[in-house]
Structure formats: C-alpha cells, structure tokens
mmCIF file of the N, C-alpha and C atoms, coordinates in Angstrom:
data_MODEL
# 
_entry.id   MODEL 
# 
loop_
_atom_site.group_PDB 
_atom_site.id 
_atom_site.type_symbol 
_atom_site.label_atom_id 
_atom_site.label_alt_id 
_atom_site.label_comp_id 
_atom_site.label_asym_id 
_atom_site.label_entity_id 
_atom_site.label_seq_id 
_atom_site.pdbx_PDB_ins_code 
_atom_site.Cartn_x 
_atom_site.Cartn_y 
_atom_site.Cartn_z 
_atom_site.occupancy 
_atom_site.B_iso_or_equiv 
_atom_site.pdbx_formal_charge 
_atom_site.auth_seq_id 
_atom_site.auth_comp_id 
_atom_site.auth_asym_id 
_atom_site.auth_atom_id 
_atom_site.pdbx_PDB_model_num 
ATOM 1   N N  . MET A 1 1  ? 79.967  117.821 108.561 1.00 0.00 ? 1  MET A N  1 
ATOM 2   C CA . MET A 1 1  ? 79.508  118.167 107.259 1.00 0.00 ? 1  MET A CA 1 
ATOM 3   C C  . MET A 1 1  ? 80.365  117.448 106.213 1.00 0.00 ? 1  MET A C  1 
ATOM 4   N N  . ASN A 1 2  ? 79.749  116.871 105.200 1.00 0.00 ? 2  ASN A N  1 
ATOM 5   C CA . ASN A 1 2  ? 80.451  116.087 104.191 1.00 0.00 ? 2  ASN A CA 1 
ATOM 6   C C  . ASN A 1 2  ? 80.534  116.875 102.884 1.00 0.00 ? 2  ASN A C  1 
ATOM 7   N N  . THR A 1 3  ? 81.427  117.795 102.803 1.00 0.00 ? 3  THR A N  1 
ATOM 8   C CA . THR A 1 3  ? 81.642  118.562 101.579 1.00 0.00 ? 3  THR A CA 1 
ATOM 9   C C  . THR A 1 3  ? 82.776  117.925 100.796 1.00 0.00 ? 3  THR A C  1 
ATOM 10  N N  . PRO A 1 4  ? 82.910  118.252 99.525  1.00 0.00 ? 4  PRO A N  1 
ATOM 11  C CA . PRO A 1 4  ? 84.025  117.681 98.753  1.00 0.00 ? 4  PRO A CA 1 
ATOM 12  C C  . PRO A 1 4  ? 85.387  118.019 99.344  1.00 0.00 ? 4  PRO A C  1 
ATOM 13  N N  . GLU A 1 5  ? 85.504  119.199 99.957  1.00 0.00 ? 5  GLU A N  1 
ATOM 14  C CA . GLU A 1 5  ? 86.770  119.568 100.562 1.00 0.00 ? 5  GLU A CA 1 
ATOM 15  C C  . GLU A 1 5  ? 87.088  118.683 101.763 1.00 0.00 ? 5  GLU A C  1 
ATOM 16  N N  . SER A 1 6  ? 86.063  118.409 102.600 1.00 0.00 ? 6  SER A N  1 
ATOM 17  C CA . SER A 1 6  ? 86.312  117.570 103.774 1.00 0.00 ? 6  SER A CA 1 
ATOM 18  C C  . SER A 1 6  ? 86.585  116.134 103.359 1.00 0.00 ? 6  SER A C  1 
ATOM 19  N N  . HIS A 1 7  ? 85.958  115.687 102.265 1.00 0.00 ? 7  HIS A N  1 
ATOM 20  C CA . HIS A 1 7  ? 86.219  114.327 101.790 1.00 0.00 ? 7  HIS A CA 1 
ATOM 21  C C  . HIS A 1 7  ? 87.677  114.187 101.358 1.00 0.00 ? 7  HIS A C  1 
ATOM 22  N N  . GLY A 1 8  ? 88.226  115.193 100.700 1.00 0.00 ? 8  GLY A N  1 
ATOM 23  C CA . GLY A 1 8  ? 89.620  115.166 100.298 1.00 0.00 ? 8  GLY A CA 1 
ATOM 24  C C  . GLY A 1 8  ? 90.539  115.127 101.493 1.00 0.00 ? 8  GLY A C  1 
ATOM 25  N N  . ARG A 1 9  ? 90.181  115.827 102.554 1.00 0.00 ? 9  ARG A N  1 
ATOM 26  C CA . ARG A 1 9  ? 91.009  115.809 103.759 1.00 0.00 ? 9  ARG A CA 1 
ATOM 27  C C  . ARG A 1 9  ? 90.935  114.459 104.451 1.00 0.00 ? 9  ARG A C  1 
ATOM 28  N N  . ASP A 1 10 ? 89.779  113.801 104.403 1.00 0.00 ? 10 ASP A N  1 
ATOM 29  C CA . ASP A 1 10 ? 89.649  112.493 105.053 1.00 0.00 ? 10 ASP A CA 1 
ATOM 30  C C  . ASP A 1 10 ? 90.571  111.468 104.395 1.00 0.00 ? 10 ASP A C  1 
ATOM 31  N N  . THR A 1 11 ? 90.621  111.448 103.074 1.00 0.00 ? 11 THR A N  1 
ATOM 32  C CA . THR A 1 11 ? 91.492  110.474 102.416 1.00 0.00 ? 11 THR A CA 1 
ATOM 33  C C  . THR A 1 11 ? 92.950  110.859 102.584 1.00 0.00 ? 11 THR A C  1 
ATOM 34  N N  . ALA A 1 12 ? 93.233  112.149 102.694 1.00 0.00 ? 12 ALA A N  1 
ATOM 35  C CA . ALA A 1 12 ? 94.614  112.560 102.913 1.00 0.00 ? 12 ALA A CA 1 
ATOM 36  C C  . ALA A 1 12 ? 95.074  112.195 104.318 1.00 0.00 ? 12 ALA A C  1 
ATOM 37  N N  . GLN A 1 13 ? 94.146  112.218 105.287 1.00 0.00 ? 13 GLN A N  1 
ATOM 38  C CA . GLN A 1 13 ? 94.505  111.881 106.658 1.00 0.00 ? 13 GLN A CA 1 
ATOM 39  C C  . GLN A 1 13 ? 94.529  110.382 106.882 1.00 0.00 ? 13 GLN A C  1 
ATOM 40  N N  . ASN A 1 14 ? 93.857  109.600 106.032 1.00 0.00 ? 14 ASN A N  1 
ATOM 41  C CA . ASN A 1 14 ? 93.793  108.159 106.197 1.00 0.00 ? 14 ASN A CA 1 
ATOM 42  C C  . ASN A 1 14 ? 94.506  107.485 105.016 1.00 0.00 ? 14 ASN A C  1 
ATOM 43  N N  . PRO A 1 15 ? 95.825  107.324 105.092 1.00 0.00 ? 15 PRO A N  1 
ATOM 44  C CA . PRO A 1 15 ? 96.562  106.754 103.957 1.00 0.00 ? 15 PRO A CA 1 
ATOM 45  C C  . PRO A 1 15 ? 96.284  105.275 103.742 1.00 0.00 ? 15 PRO A C  1 
ATOM 46  N N  . SER A 1 16 ? 95.737  104.570 104.725 1.00 0.00 ? 16 SER A N  1 
ATOM 47  C CA . SER A 1 16 ? 95.480  103.141 104.553 1.00 0.00 ? 16 SER A CA 1 
ATOM 48  C C  . SER A 1 16 ? 94.402  102.899 103.510 1.00 0.00 ? 16 SER A C  1 
ATOM 49  N N  . THR A 1 17 ? 93.443  103.809 103.359 1.00 0.00 ? 17 THR A N  1 
ATOM 50  C CA . THR A 1 17 ? 92.411  103.668 102.337 1.00 0.00 ? 17 THR A CA 1 
ATOM 51  C C  . THR A 1 17 ? 93.042  103.727 100.951 1.00 0.00 ? 17 THR A C  1 
ATOM 52  N N  . LYS A 1 18 ? 93.957  104.636 100.756 1.00 0.00 ? 18 LYS A N  1 
ATOM 53  C CA . LYS A 1 18 ? 94.634  104.758 99.474  1.00 0.00 ? 18 LYS A CA 1 
ATOM 54  C C  . LYS A 1 18 ? 95.475  103.510 99.181  1.00 0.00 ? 18 LYS A C  1 
ATOM 55  N N  . HIS A 1 19 ? 96.125  102.956 100.206 1.00 0.00 ? 19 HIS A N  1 
ATOM 56  C CA . HIS A 1 19 ? 96.947  101.762 100.044 1.00 0.00 ? 19 HIS A CA 1 
ATOM 57  C C  . HIS A 1 19 ? 96.088  100.561 99.657  1.00 0.00 ? 19 HIS A C  1 
ATOM 58  N N  . VAL A 1 20 ? 94.939  100.395 100.273 1.00 0.00 ? 20 VAL A N  1 
ATOM 59  C CA . VAL A 1 20 ? 94.052  99.268  99.965  1.00 0.00 ? 20 VAL A CA 1 
ATOM 60  C C  . VAL A 1 20 ? 93.544  99.385  98.538  1.00 0.00 ? 20 VAL A C  1 
ATOM 61  N N  . THR A 1 21 ? 93.176  100.576 98.116  1.00 0.00 ? 21 THR A N  1 
ATOM 62  C CA . THR A 1 21 ? 92.686  100.775 96.760  1.00 0.00 ? 21 THR A CA 1 
ATOM 63  C C  . THR A 1 21 ? 93.780  100.486 95.745  1.00 0.00 ? 21 THR A C  1 
ATOM 64  N N  . HIS A 1 22 ? 94.988  100.921 96.036  1.00 0.00 ? 22 HIS A N  1 
ATOM 65  C CA . HIS A 1 22 ? 96.118  100.664 95.129  1.00 0.00 ? 22 HIS A CA 1 
ATOM 66  C C  . HIS A 1 22 ? 96.391  99.163  95.027  1.00 0.00 ? 22 HIS A C  1 
ATOM 67  N N  . GLY A 1 23 ? 96.305  98.448  96.132  1.00 0.00 ? 23 GLY A N  1 
ATOM 68  C CA . GLY A 1 23 ? 96.534  97.005  96.125  1.00 0.00 ? 23 GLY A CA 1 
ATOM 69  C C  . GLY A 1 23 ? 95.494  96.270  95.314  1.00 0.00 ? 23 GLY A C  1 
ATOM 70  N N  . ARG A 1 24 ? 94.222  96.657  95.469  1.00 0.00 ? 24 ARG A N  1 
ATOM 71  C CA . ARG A 1 24 ? 93.147  96.020  94.691  1.00 0.00 ? 24 ARG A CA 1 
ATOM 72  C C  . ARG A 1 24 ? 93.324  96.299  93.208  1.00 0.00 ? 24 ARG A C  1 
ATOM 73  N N  . THR A 1 25 ? 93.647  97.521  92.876  1.00 0.00 ? 25 THR A N  1 
ATOM 74  C CA . THR A 1 25 ? 93.829  97.895  91.478  1.00 0.00 ? 25 THR A CA 1 
ATOM 75  C C  . THR A 1 25 ? 94.954  97.082  90.860  1.00 0.00 ? 25 THR A C  1 
ATOM 76  N N  . LYS A 1 26 ? 96.024  96.906  91.597  1.00 0.00 ? 26 LYS A N  1 
ATOM 77  C CA . LYS A 1 26 ? 97.160  96.133  91.095  1.00 0.00 ? 26 LYS A CA 1 
ATOM 78  C C  . LYS A 1 26 ? 96.756  94.692  90.817  1.00 0.00 ? 26 LYS A C  1 
ATOM 79  N N  . TRP A 1 27 ? 96.022  94.062  91.728  1.00 0.00 ? 27 TRP A N  1 
ATOM 80  C CA . TRP A 1 27 ? 95.647  92.664  91.545  1.00 0.00 ? 27 TRP A CA 1 
ATOM 81  C C  . TRP A 1 27 ? 94.615  92.494  90.427  1.00 0.00 ? 27 TRP A C  1 
ATOM 82  N N  . VAL A 1 28 ? 93.716  93.457  90.286  1.00 0.00 ? 28 VAL A N  1 
ATOM 83  C CA . VAL A 1 28 ? 92.752  93.391  89.185  1.00 0.00 ? 28 VAL A CA 1 
ATOM 84  C C  . VAL A 1 28 ? 93.485  93.520  87.853  1.00 0.00 ? 28 VAL A C  1 
ATOM 85  N N  . PHE A 1 29 ? 94.456  94.417  87.774  1.00 0.00 ? 29 PHE A N  1 
ATOM 86  C CA . PHE A 1 29 ? 95.230  94.596  86.555  1.00 0.00 ? 29 PHE A CA 1 
ATOM 87  C C  . PHE A 1 29 ? 96.044  93.341  86.234  1.00 0.00 ? 29 PHE A C  1 
ATOM 88  N N  . ILE A 1 30 ? 96.650  92.727  87.240  1.00 0.00 ? 30 ILE A N  1 
ATOM 89  C CA . ILE A 1 30 ? 97.415  91.489  87.030  1.00 0.00 ? 30 ILE A CA 1 
ATOM 90  C C  . ILE A 1 30 ? 96.491  90.377  86.550  1.00 0.00 ? 30 ILE A C  1 
ATOM 91  N N  . GLY A 1 31 ? 95.301  90.282  87.129  1.00 0.00 ? 31 GLY A N  1 
ATOM 92  C CA . GLY A 1 31 ? 94.334  89.279  86.690  1.00 0.00 ? 31 GLY A CA 1 
ATOM 93  C C  . GLY A 1 31 ? 93.897  89.497  85.252  1.00 0.00 ? 31 GLY A C  1 
ATOM 94  N N  . PHE A 1 32 ? 93.670  90.759  84.892  1.00 0.00 ? 32 PHE A N  1 
ATOM 95  C CA . PHE A 1 32 ? 93.302  91.081  83.515  1.00 0.00 ? 32 PHE A CA 1 
ATOM 96  C C  . PHE A 1 32 ? 94.419  90.704  82.556  1.00 0.00 ? 32 PHE A C  1 
ATOM 97  N N  . LEU A 1 33 ? 95.665  91.013  82.906  1.00 0.00 ? 33 LEU A N  1 
ATOM 98  C CA . LEU A 1 33 ? 96.792  90.661  82.042  1.00 0.00 ? 33 LEU A CA 1 
ATOM 99  C C  . LEU A 1 33 ? 96.935  89.144  81.896  1.00 0.00 ? 33 LEU A C  1 
ATOM 100 N N  . ALA A 1 34 ? 96.735  88.408  82.981  1.00 0.00 ? 34 ALA A N  1 
ATOM 101 C CA . ALA A 1 34 ? 96.832  86.942  82.913  1.00 0.00 ? 34 ALA A CA 1 
ATOM 102 C C  . ALA A 1 34 ? 95.740  86.369  82.012  1.00 0.00 ? 34 ALA A C  1 
ATOM 103 N N  . LEU A 1 35 ? 94.534  86.893  82.137  1.00 0.00 ? 35 LEU A N  1 
ATOM 104 C CA . LEU A 1 35 ? 93.435  86.427  81.300  1.00 0.00 ? 35 LEU A CA 1 
ATOM 105 C C  . LEU A 1 35 ? 93.693  86.761  79.836  1.00 0.00 ? 35 LEU A C  1 
ATOM 106 N N  . ALA A 1 36 ? 94.154  87.964  79.563  1.00 0.00 ? 36 ALA A N  1 
ATOM 107 C CA . ALA A 1 36 ? 94.435  88.364  78.183  1.00 0.00 ? 36 ALA A CA 1 
ATOM 108 C C  . ALA A 1 36 ? 95.561  87.516  77.596  1.00 0.00 ? 36 ALA A C  1 
ATOM 109 N N  . ALA A 1 37 ? 96.614  87.266  78.363  1.00 0.00 ? 37 ALA A N  1 
ATOM 110 C CA . ALA A 1 37 ? 97.720  86.444  77.876  1.00 0.00 ? 37 ALA A CA 1 
ATOM 111 C C  . ALA A 1 37 ? 97.258  85.016  77.604  1.00 0.00 ? 37 ALA A C  1 
ATOM 112 N N  . GLY A 1 38 ? 96.447  84.472  78.483  1.00 0.00 ? 38 GLY A N  1 
ATOM 113 C CA . GLY A 1 38 ? 95.926  83.118  78.278  1.00 0.00 ? 38 GLY A CA 1 
ATOM 114 C C  . GLY A 1 38 ? 95.079  83.008  77.024  1.00 0.00 ? 38 GLY A C  1 
ATOM 115 N N  . LEU A 1 39 ? 94.214  83.992  76.809  1.00 0.00 ? 39 LEU A N  1 
ATOM 116 C CA . LEU A 1 39 ? 93.377  83.964  75.606  1.00 0.00 ? 39 LEU A CA 1 
ATOM 117 C C  . LEU A 1 39 ? 94.197  84.153  74.337  1.00 0.00 ? 39 LEU A C  1 
ATOM 118 N N  . LEU A 1 40 ? 95.176  85.038  74.381  1.00 0.00 ? 40 LEU A N  1 
ATOM 119 C CA . LEU A 1 40 ? 96.026  85.234  73.203  1.00 0.00 ? 40 LEU A CA 1 
ATOM 120 C C  . LEU A 1 40 ? 96.810  83.977  72.865  1.00 0.00 ? 40 LEU A C  1 
ATOM 121 N N  . ILE A 1 41 ? 97.340  83.316  73.868  1.00 0.00 ? 41 ILE A N  1 
ATOM 122 C CA . ILE A 1 41 ? 98.107  82.091  73.624  1.00 0.00 ? 41 ILE A CA 1 
ATOM 123 C C  . ILE A 1 41 ? 97.198  80.990  73.103  1.00 0.00 ? 41 ILE A C  1 
ATOM 124 N N  . ALA A 1 42 ? 96.002  80.862  73.679  1.00 0.00 ? 42 ALA A N  1 
ATOM 125 C CA . ALA A 1 42 ? 95.083  79.809  73.248  1.00 0.00 ? 42 ALA A CA 1 
ATOM 126 C C  . ALA A 1 42 ? 94.608  80.025  71.811  1.00 0.00 ? 42 ALA A C  1 
ATOM 127 N N  . GLU A 1 43 ? 94.336  81.257  71.445  1.00 0.00 ? 43 GLU A N  1 
ATOM 128 C CA . GLU A 1 43 ? 93.799  81.532  70.111  1.00 0.00 ? 43 GLU A CA 1 
ATOM 129 C C  . GLU A 1 43 ? 94.866  81.598  69.030  1.00 0.00 ? 43 GLU A C  1 
ATOM 130 N N  . HIS A 1 44 ? 96.073  81.943  69.379  1.00 0.00 ? 44 HIS A N  1 
ATOM 131 C CA . HIS A 1 44 ? 97.110  82.158  68.372  1.00 0.00 ? 44 HIS A CA 1 
ATOM 132 C C  . HIS A 1 44 ? 98.280  81.188  68.510  1.00 0.00 ? 44 HIS A C  1 
ATOM 133 N N  . ARG A 1 45 ? 98.049  80.034  69.094  1.00 0.00 ? 45 ARG A N  1 
ATOM 134 C CA . ARG A 1 45 ? 99.108  79.056  69.310  1.00 0.00 ? 45 ARG A CA 1 
ATOM 135 C C  . ARG A 1 45 ? 99.741  78.608  67.993  1.00 0.00 ? 45 ARG A C  1 
ATOM 136 N N  . ALA A 1 46 ? 98.942  78.374  66.978  1.00 0.00 ? 46 ALA A N  1 
ATOM 137 C CA . ALA A 1 46 ? 99.482  77.910  65.689  1.00 0.00 ? 46 ALA A CA 1 
ATOM 138 C C  . ALA A 1 46 ? 100.385 78.968  65.068  1.00 0.00 ? 46 ALA A C  1 
ATOM 139 N N  . HIS A 1 47 ? 99.995  80.226  65.177  1.00 0.00 ? 47 HIS A N  1 
ATOM 140 C CA . HIS A 1 47 ? 100.822 81.295  64.623  1.00 0.00 ? 47 HIS A CA 1 
ATOM 141 C C  . HIS A 1 47 ? 102.137 81.412  65.382  1.00 0.00 ? 47 HIS A C  1 
ATOM 142 N N  . LEU A 1 48 ? 102.076 81.308  66.691  1.00 0.00 ? 48 LEU A N  1 
ATOM 143 C CA . LEU A 1 48 ? 103.286 81.444  67.499  1.00 0.00 ? 48 LEU A CA 1 
ATOM 144 C C  . LEU A 1 48 ? 104.249 80.290  67.252  1.00 0.00 ? 48 LEU A C  1 
ATOM 145 N N  . LEU A 1 49 ? 103.726 79.079  67.188  1.00 0.00 ? 49 LEU A N  1 
ATOM 146 C CA . LEU A 1 49 ? 104.595 77.925  66.972  1.00 0.00 ? 49 LEU A CA 1 
ATOM 147 C C  . LEU A 1 49 ? 105.162 77.920  65.558  1.00 0.00 ? 49 LEU A C  1 
ATOM 148 N N  . GLY A 1 50 ? 104.432 78.443  64.590  1.00 0.00 ? 50 GLY A N  1 
ATOM 149 C CA . GLY A 1 50 ? 104.922 78.512  63.221  1.00 0.00 ? 50 GLY A CA 1 
ATOM 150 C C  . GLY A 1 50 ? 106.048 79.528  63.070  1.00 0.00 ? 50 GLY A C  1 
ATOM 151 N N  . ALA A 1 51 ? 106.020 80.576  63.884  1.00 0.00 ? 51 ALA A N  1 
ATOM 152 C CA . ALA A 1 51 ? 107.040 81.625  63.804  1.00 0.00 ? 51 ALA A CA 1 
ATOM 153 C C  . ALA A 1 51 ? 108.250 81.339  64.693  1.00 0.00 ? 51 ALA A C  1 
ATOM 154 N N  . LEU A 1 52 ? 108.162 80.359  65.550  1.00 0.00 ? 52 LEU A N  1 
ATOM 155 C CA . LEU A 1 52 ? 109.228 80.085  66.509  1.00 0.00 ? 52 LEU A CA 1 
ATOM 156 C C  . LEU A 1 52 ? 110.582 79.812  65.854  1.00 0.00 ? 52 LEU A C  1 
ATOM 157 N N  . PRO A 1 53 ? 110.689 78.977  64.823  1.00 0.00 ? 53 PRO A N  1 
ATOM 158 C CA . PRO A 1 53 ? 112.014 78.772  64.205  1.00 0.00 ? 53 PRO A CA 1 
ATOM 159 C C  . PRO A 1 53 ? 112.598 80.061  63.638  1.00 0.00 ? 53 PRO A C  1 
ATOM 160 N N  . TRP A 1 54 ? 111.766 80.903  63.054  1.00 0.00 ? 54 TRP A N  1 
ATOM 161 C CA . TRP A 1 54 ? 112.265 82.158  62.497  1.00 0.00 ? 54 TRP A CA 1 
ATOM 162 C C  . TRP A 1 54 ? 112.684 83.123  63.601  1.00 0.00 ? 54 TRP A C  1 
ATOM 163 N N  . LEU A 1 55 ? 112.002 83.096  64.728  1.00 0.00 ? 55 LEU A N  1 
ATOM 164 C CA . LEU A 1 55 ? 112.384 83.954  65.848  1.00 0.00 ? 55 LEU A CA 1 
ATOM 165 C C  . LEU A 1 55 ? 113.742 83.540  66.415  1.00 0.00 ? 55 LEU A C  1 
ATOM 166 N N  . ILE A 1 56 ? 114.008 82.245  66.441  1.00 0.00 ? 56 ILE A N  1 
ATOM 167 C CA . ILE A 1 56 ? 115.310 81.767  66.917  1.00 0.00 ? 56 ILE A CA 1 
ATOM 168 C C  . ILE A 1 56 ? 116.410 82.189  65.949  1.00 0.00 ? 56 ILE A C  1 
ATOM 169 N N  . VAL A 1 57 ? 116.148 82.066  64.639  1.00 0.00 ? 57 VAL A N  1 
ATOM 170 C CA . VAL A 1 57 ? 117.137 82.480  63.640  1.00 0.00 ? 57 VAL A CA 1 
ATOM 171 C C  . VAL A 1 57 ? 117.367 83.991  63.726  1.00 0.00 ? 57 VAL A C  1 
ATOM 172 N N  . LEU A 1 58 ? 116.332 84.764  63.947  1.00 0.00 ? 58 LEU A N  1 
ATOM 173 C CA . LEU A 1 58 ? 116.456 86.211  64.062  1.00 0.00 ? 58 LEU A CA 1 
ATOM 174 C C  . LEU A 1 58 ? 117.174 86.616  65.348  1.00 0.00 ? 58 LEU A C  1 
ATOM 175 N N  . ALA A 1 59 ? 117.069 85.810  66.377  1.00 0.00 ? 59 ALA A N  1 
ATOM 176 C CA . ALA A 1 59 ? 117.705 86.141  67.650  1.00 0.00 ? 59 ALA A CA 1 
ATOM 177 C C  . ALA A 1 59 ? 119.229 86.090  67.549  1.00 0.00 ? 59 ALA A C  1 
ATOM 178 N N  . CYS A 1 60 ? 119.772 85.256  66.701  1.00 0.00 ? 60 CYS A N  1 
ATOM 179 C CA . CYS A 1 60 ? 121.234 85.127  66.598  1.00 0.00 ? 60 CYS A CA 1 
ATOM 180 C C  . CYS A 1 60 ? 121.909 86.431  66.164  1.00 0.00 ? 60 CYS A C  1 
ATOM 181 N N  . PRO A 1 61 ? 121.515 87.042  65.042  1.00 0.00 ? 61 PRO A N  1 
ATOM 182 C CA . PRO A 1 61 ? 122.187 88.295  64.682  1.00 0.00 ? 61 PRO A CA 1 
ATOM 183 C C  . PRO A 1 61 ? 121.867 89.437  65.637  1.00 0.00 ? 61 PRO A C  1 
ATOM 184 N N  . LEU A 1 62 ? 120.676 89.453  66.204  1.00 0.00 ? 62 LEU A N  1 
ATOM 185 C CA . LEU A 1 62 ? 120.346 90.506  67.161  1.00 0.00 ? 62 LEU A CA 1 
ATOM 186 C C  . LEU A 1 62 ? 121.194 90.399  68.425  1.00 0.00 ? 62 LEU A C  1 
ATOM 187 N N  . MET A 1 63 ? 121.390 89.185  68.913  1.00 0.00 ? 63 MET A N  1 
ATOM 188 C CA . MET A 1 63 ? 122.240 89.007  70.088  1.00 0.00 ? 63 MET A CA 1 
ATOM 189 C C  . MET A 1 63 ? 123.673 89.388  69.764  1.00 0.00 ? 63 MET A C  1 
ATOM 190 N N  . HIS A 1 64 ? 124.147 89.034  68.587  1.00 0.00 ? 64 HIS A N  1 
ATOM 191 C CA . HIS A 1 64 ? 125.507 89.396  68.189  1.00 0.00 ? 64 HIS A CA 1 
ATOM 192 C C  . HIS A 1 64 ? 125.656 90.908  68.131  1.00 0.00 ? 64 HIS A C  1 
ATOM 193 N N  . LEU A 1 65 ? 124.676 91.577  67.556  1.00 0.00 ? 65 LEU A N  1 
ATOM 194 C CA . LEU A 1 65 ? 124.730 93.023  67.420  1.00 0.00 ? 65 LEU A CA 1 
ATOM 195 C C  . LEU A 1 65 ? 124.744 93.707  68.783  1.00 0.00 ? 65 LEU A C  1 
ATOM 196 N N  . PHE A 1 66 ? 123.845 93.322  69.672  1.00 0.00 ? 66 PHE A N  1 
ATOM 197 C CA . PHE A 1 66 ? 123.725 94.003  70.953  1.00 0.00 ? 66 PHE A CA 1 
ATOM 198 C C  . PHE A 1 66 ? 124.753 93.554  71.986  1.00 0.00 ? 66 PHE A C  1 
ATOM 199 N N  . MET A 1 67 ? 125.212 92.335  71.914  1.00 0.00 ? 67 MET A N  1 
ATOM 200 C CA . MET A 1 67 ? 126.146 91.846  72.926  1.00 0.00 ? 67 MET A CA 1 
ATOM 201 C C  . MET A 1 67 ? 127.583 92.260  72.635  1.00 0.00 ? 67 MET A C  1 
ATOM 202 N N  . HIS A 1 68 ? 127.912 92.540  71.383  1.00 0.00 ? 68 HIS A N  1 
ATOM 203 C CA . HIS A 1 68 ? 129.273 92.951  71.045  1.00 0.00 ? 68 HIS A CA 1 
ATOM 204 C C  . HIS A 1 68 ? 129.417 94.459  70.943  1.00 0.00 ? 68 HIS A C  1 
ATOM 205 N N  . ARG A 1 69 ? 128.404 95.202  71.299  1.00 0.00 ? 69 ARG A N  1 
ATOM 206 C CA . ARG A 1 69 ? 128.435 96.651  71.160  1.00 0.00 ? 69 ARG A CA 1 
ATOM 207 C C  . ARG A 1 69 ? 129.530 97.280  72.013  1.00 0.00 ? 69 ARG A C  1 
ATOM 208 N N  . GLY A 1 70 ? 129.762 96.824  73.212  1.00 0.00 ? 70 GLY A N  1 
ATOM 209 C CA . GLY A 1 70 ? 130.708 97.456  74.109  1.00 0.00 ? 70 GLY A CA 1 
ATOM 210 C C  . GLY A 1 70 ? 132.129 96.951  74.002  1.00 0.00 ? 70 GLY A C  1 
ATOM 211 N N  . HIS A 1 71 ? 132.438 96.155  72.999  1.00 0.00 ? 71 HIS A N  1 
ATOM 212 C CA . HIS A 1 71 ? 133.774 95.561  72.904  1.00 0.00 ? 71 HIS A CA 1 
ATOM 213 C C  . HIS A 1 71 ? 134.760 96.424  72.131  1.00 0.00 ? 71 HIS A C  1 
ATOM 214 N N  . SER A 1 72 ? 134.341 97.519  71.567  1.00 0.00 ? 72 SER A N  1 
ATOM 215 C CA . SER A 1 72 ? 135.163 98.453  70.791  1.00 0.00 ? 72 SER A CA 1 
ATOM 216 C C  . SER A 1 72 ? 136.034 97.710  69.780  1.00 0.00 ? 72 SER A C  1 
ATOM 217 N N  . HIS A 1 73 ? 135.412 97.180  68.767  1.00 0.00 ? 73 HIS A N  1 
ATOM 218 C CA . HIS A 1 73 ? 136.100 96.395  67.746  1.00 0.00 ? 73 HIS A CA 1 
ATOM 219 C C  . HIS A 1 73 ? 136.775 97.267  66.690  1.00 0.00 ? 73 HIS A C  1 
ATOM 220 N N  . GLY A 1 74 ? 136.959 98.542  66.953  1.00 0.00 ? 74 GLY A N  1 
ATOM 221 C CA . GLY A 1 74 ? 137.512 99.460  65.961  1.00 0.00 ? 74 GLY A CA 1 
ATOM 222 C C  . GLY A 1 74 ? 138.946 99.148  65.589  1.00 0.00 ? 74 GLY A C  1 
ATOM 223 N N  . GLY A 1 75 ? 139.893 99.234  66.529  1.00 0.00 ? 75 GLY A N  1 
ATOM 224 C CA . GLY A 1 75 ? 141.284 99.078  66.156  1.00 0.00 ? 75 GLY A CA 1 
ATOM 225 C C  . GLY A 1 75 ? 141.987 97.960  66.903  1.00 0.00 ? 75 GLY A C  1 
ATOM 226 N N  . HIS A 1 76 ? 141.419 97.430  67.895  1.00 0.00 ? 76 HIS A N  1 
ATOM 227 C CA . HIS A 1 76 ? 141.989 96.354  68.708  1.00 0.00 ? 76 HIS A CA 1 
ATOM 228 C C  . HIS A 1 76 ? 143.312 96.740  69.357  1.00 0.00 ? 76 HIS A C  1 
ATOM 229 N N  . ASP A 1 77 ? 143.548 98.037  69.517  1.00 0.00 ? 77 ASP A N  1 
ATOM 230 C CA . ASP A 1 77 ? 144.780 98.451  70.172  1.00 0.00 ? 77 ASP A CA 1 
ATOM 231 C C  . ASP A 1 77 ? 144.510 99.062  71.547  1.00 0.00 ? 77 ASP A C  1 
ATOM 232 N N  . HIS A 1 78 ? 143.327 98.880  72.067  1.00 0.00 ? 78 HIS A N  1 
ATOM 233 C CA . HIS A 1 78 ? 142.999 99.478  73.364  1.00 0.00 ? 78 HIS A CA 1 
ATOM 234 C C  . HIS A 1 78 ? 143.777 98.816  74.497  1.00 0.00 ? 78 HIS A C  1 
ATOM 235 N N  . HIS A 1 79 ? 144.198 97.563  74.364  1.00 0.00 ? 79 HIS A N  1 
ATOM 236 C CA . HIS A 1 79 ? 144.997 96.923  75.412  1.00 0.00 ? 79 HIS A CA 1 
ATOM 237 C C  . HIS A 1 79 ? 146.419 97.490  75.442  1.00 0.00 ? 79 HIS A C  1 
ATOM 238 N N  . GLU A 1 80 ? 146.938 97.823  74.272  1.00 0.00 ? 80 GLU A N  1 
ATOM 239 C CA . GLU A 1 80 ? 148.279 98.389  74.215  1.00 0.00 ? 80 GLU A CA 1 
ATOM 240 C C  . GLU A 1 80 ? 148.308 99.785  74.817  1.00 0.00 ? 80 GLU A C  1 
ATOM 241 N N  . ARG A 1 81 ? 147.246 100.569 74.626  1.00 0.00 ? 81 ARG A N  1 
ATOM 242 C CA . ARG A 1 81 ? 147.193 101.899 75.209  1.00 0.00 ? 81 ARG A CA 1 
ATOM 243 C C  . ARG A 1 81 ? 147.098 101.842 76.731  1.00 0.00 ? 81 ARG A C  1 
ATOM 244 N N  . GLU A 1 82 ? 146.431 100.829 77.266  1.00 0.00 ? 82 GLU A N  1 
ATOM 245 C CA . GLU A 1 82 ? 146.311 100.689 78.716  1.00 0.00 ? 82 GLU A CA 1 
ATOM 246 C C  . GLU A 1 82 ? 147.641 100.333 79.365  1.00 0.00 ? 82 GLU A C  1 
ATOM 247 N N  . ARG A 1 83 ? 148.493 99.625  78.659  1.00 0.00 ? 83 ARG A N  1 
ATOM 248 C CA . ARG A 1 83 ? 149.790 99.204  79.210  1.00 0.00 ? 83 ARG A CA 1 
ATOM 249 C C  . ARG A 1 83 ? 150.759 100.370 79.339  1.00 0.00 ? 83 ARG A C  1 
ATOM 250 N N  . LYS A 1 84 ? 150.615 101.398 78.507  1.00 0.00 ? 84 LYS A N  1 
ATOM 251 C CA . LYS A 1 84 ? 151.545 102.531 78.510  1.00 0.00 ? 84 LYS A CA 1 
ATOM 252 C C  . LYS A 1 84 ? 151.362 103.440 79.676  1.00 0.00 ? 84 LYS A C  1 
# 
C-alpha cells in the first residue's frame, strides 16, 4: 500500500535517493550562479571597470583598519610586561 506514511519510510530507509537529490540540487544551483555571474559581468562590465580604481583606493584604508586590529597599538608597553 502506498500511503504518505509508507512513502516517508521508504525515503528514510533509502538514503541514496536523498543523496542523489542533494547532489543534483547542488549542481543546478552552481549552474544558476555561474549563469547569473556571467550575465552580470557581461552587462555591467563598464560599471565594474569604472569603479575599479576607486575600489583599490578604498581597499588600502580598509586593509589597514582590519589588519592592524590585533596589534594593540594602545601603549606599546606590552613587550615590557611580558619580560617581567
């Protein structure tokens, strides 16, 4: 008998069906993302290339801000405290 309850048990007992569906879904999603990225790049190439110099200039202070965060630039005496 094919009731909704038995159908749920069939997929629970057969994990390979779930794995195949997950694999297909992943590849379809990757294909969709590749197509969307290609279309966005093709249609907006002039905008992206025009903003590129400003993005490089903006990257400098952002990298400085985020890369020096863990250096504790407060008092510069942390090496002296470690020696004691």
